[in-house]
C-alpha positions as CSV (number, residue, x, y, z in Angstrom):
1,M,1.4,-10.9,18.1
2,Q,3.4,-10.0,15.1
3,A,5.1,-6.9,16.5
4,D,7.3,-6.2,13.5
5,W,4.7,-6.2,10.7
6,P,6.9,-4.2,8.3
7,L,9.5,-7.0,8.5
8,A,6.7,-9.6,7.9
9,I,5.6,-7.7,4.8
10,H,9.1,-7.4,3.5
11,R,9.5,-11.2,3.8
12,E,6.3,-11.7,1.9
13,L,7.4,-9.3,-0.9
14,R,10.7,-11.1,-1.2
15,G,9.1,-14.5,-1.2
16,A,6.8,-13.4,-4.0
17,G,9.7,-12.1,-6.1
18,V,8.7,-8.4,-5.8
19,R,11.7,-6.4,-7.1
20,L,10.2,-2.9,-7.4
21,V,8.5,-0.9,-4.6
22,G,7.0,2.5,-5.4
23,Y,6.2,4.8,-2.5
24,V,5.4,8.4,-1.5
25,P,7.1,8.9,1.9
26,D,4.8,7.9,4.7
27,A,5.4,7.6,8.4
28,G,3.2,4.5,8.5
29,H,5.3,2.7,6.0
30,K,8.6,4.1,7.2
31,R,10.2,0.9,8.5
32,L,9.0,-1.1,5.4
33,I,10.5,1.6,3.1
34,E,13.8,1.4,5.0
35,L,13.8,-2.4,4.6
36,C,13.1,-2.3,0.9
37,R,15.7,0.4,0.4
38,A,18.3,-1.7,2.2
39,D,17.5,-4.9,0.2
40,R,19.8,-5.3,-2.7
41,A,17.3,-7.5,-4.5
42,M,14.7,-4.7,-4.5
43,R,14.6,-1.2,-5.9
44,A,12.6,1.3,-3.9
45,V,11.4,4.2,-6.0
46,V,10.3,7.4,-4.4
47,L,7.3,8.9,-6.2
48,S,6.2,12.6,-6.3
49,S,2.6,11.4,-6.5
50,E,0.8,8.1,-5.9
51,E,-0.5,8.1,-9.5
52,E,3.0,7.7,-10.8
53,G,3.1,4.4,-9.1
54,I,0.5,3.0,-11.4
55,G,2.7,3.7,-14.4
56,L,5.7,2.2,-12.5
57,A,3.7,-1.0,-11.8
58,A,2.5,-1.2,-15.5
59,G,6.1,-0.7,-16.8
60,A,7.5,-3.2,-14.3
61,W,4.9,-5.9,-15.4
62,L,5.6,-5.2,-19.1
63,G,9.3,-5.6,-18.3
64,G,8.7,-8.9,-16.5
65,E,9.0,-7.7,-12.9
66,K,6.7,-7.5,-10.0
67,C,5.9,-4.1,-8.3
68,V,4.1,-3.1,-5.1
69,L,2.9,0.4,-4.3
70,L,2.9,1.8,-0.7
71,M,0.6,4.6,0.1
72,Q,-1.5,6.3,2.7
73,S,-5.3,6.3,2.4
74,S,-5.2,10.0,1.5
75,G,-3.2,9.0,-1.6
76,V,-6.0,6.8,-2.9
77,G,-7.7,9.9,-4.0
78,N,-4.8,10.7,-6.2
79,V,-5.0,7.4,-8.2
80,V,-8.7,7.3,-9.1
81,N,-8.4,8.2,-12.8
82,V,-5.4,6.1,-13.5
83,L,-6.9,3.0,-11.8
84,G,-9.1,2.9,-14.9
85,M,-5.9,1.9,-16.9
86,V,-5.4,-1.0,-14.5
87,K,-8.9,-2.2,-15.1
88,E,-8.8,-1.8,-18.9
89,C,-5.2,-3.2,-19.4
90,R,-5.7,-6.0,-16.8
91,F,-2.2,-6.0,-15.3
92,P,-1.6,-7.0,-11.7
93,L,-1.4,-4.2,-9.1
94,V,-0.8,-4.7,-5.4
95,T,-1.2,-1.6,-3.2
96,L,-0.5,-1.6,0.6
97,V,-2.4,1.3,2.1
98,T,-1.8,2.6,5.6
99,M,-5.2,3.9,6.9
100,R,-5.8,7.4,8.3
101,G,-9.0,9.1,9.2
102,H,-10.2,6.4,11.6
103,E,-9.8,5.7,15.3
104,G,-8.6,8.8,17.1
105,E,-7.4,10.7,14.0
106,F,-5.9,14.0,15.0
107,N,-6.0,15.5,11.5
108,P,-9.4,16.4,10.2
109,W,-8.1,16.5,6.6
110,Q,-7.4,12.8,6.7
111,V,-11.0,11.8,7.6
112,P,-12.9,12.2,4.3
113,M,-10.6,10.1,2.2
114,G,-9.9,7.7,5.1
115,Q,-13.6,7.0,5.3
116,A,-14.0,6.7,1.5
117,T,-10.9,4.6,0.7
118,R,-12.6,1.2,0.5
119,G,-15.5,2.4,-1.6
120,V,-13.4,4.4,-4.0
121,L,-11.1,1.4,-4.6
122,E,-14.0,-1.0,-5.1
123,A,-15.7,1.4,-7.4
124,M,-12.6,1.4,-9.6
125,G,-12.5,-2.5,-9.7
126,T,-9.9,-3.1,-7.0
127,V,-10.4,-6.1,-4.7
128,V,-10.0,-4.8,-1.2
129,H,-8.6,-6.8,1.8
130,E,-8.2,-5.5,5.3
131,A,-5.7,-6.2,8.1
132,A,-7.1,-5.1,11.4
133,S,-4.2,-6.4,13.5
134,A,-0.5,-7.0,13.0
135,D,-1.1,-10.7,13.0
136,D,-3.5,-10.4,10.0
137,I,-0.8,-8.7,7.8
138,P,1.4,-11.6,6.6
139,P,-1.4,-13.8,5.4
140,A,-3.2,-10.9,3.9
141,V,-0.2,-9.7,2.0
142,N,0.4,-13.2,0.8
143,A,-3.2,-13.5,-0.4
144,A,-3.1,-10.1,-2.1
145,L,0.1,-10.9,-4.0
146,R,-1.2,-14.3,-5.1
147,L,-4.6,-12.9,-6.2
148,A,-3.1,-10.0,-8.1
149,Y,-0.3,-11.9,-9.9
150,N,-2.3,-15.1,-10.6
151,S,-5.4,-13.3,-11.9
152,Y,-4.1,-10.0,-13.2
153,A,-6.2,-8.1,-10.7
154,S,-5.8,-4.9,-8.8
155,V,-5.7,-5.7,-5.1
156,A,-5.3,-3.4,-2.2
157,L,-4.6,-4.3,1.4
158,L,-5.8,-1.7,3.9
159,I,-3.7,-1.7,7.1
160,A,-5.8,-0.4,10.0
161,Q,-4.8,2.8,11.7
162,R,-4.6,1.0,15.1
163,V,-1.8,-1.2,13.5
164,I,0.3,1.7,12.4
165,G,-0.3,3.7,15.6
166,I,-2.7,6.5,16.3
167,K,-1.1,9.9,16.2
168,S,-2.0,12.9,18.3
169,F,-1.4,16.6,18.2
170,Q,1.2,16.1,21.0
171,D,3.1,13.6,18.7
172,Q,3.2,16.3,16.0
173,S,4.3,19.2,18.3
174,A,7.4,17.1,19.4
175,R,8.8,17.4,15.8
């Protein structure tokens, strides 16, 4: 099993020449964010809203750079309108989405968008891949990067909640 899936993603991003990573802070992506921030060949940009990441990716592409967005499934609801720009302008977009609202979710507010994520992305013209296990992640990231950057497509990889870890109310009360 690929226990350190964030490191595997980081390696895939580096290998594909990704130099810009946009993110809204997310516990599921915490280690990957740390790896990207520590990498001198990458610039990790904290966003105040996920929709800013679409503009970041468009600007990066226009400037000759590759960008990847990191977000949680609840953030997908924030990018619906601006995904229309990706479809109309046909620039590559890779989004790595940590899923919430599935297996054993403790927060009821995460359930609606978690359940709708795939359908919302597909309705906006995004190709959706899924990684159900840590072992699925490296080839799925590689495939998403290749598809997006070779065909100017919007591609999202949904990382299953069981991969990032199922949280509980007890986990939250320890903070």
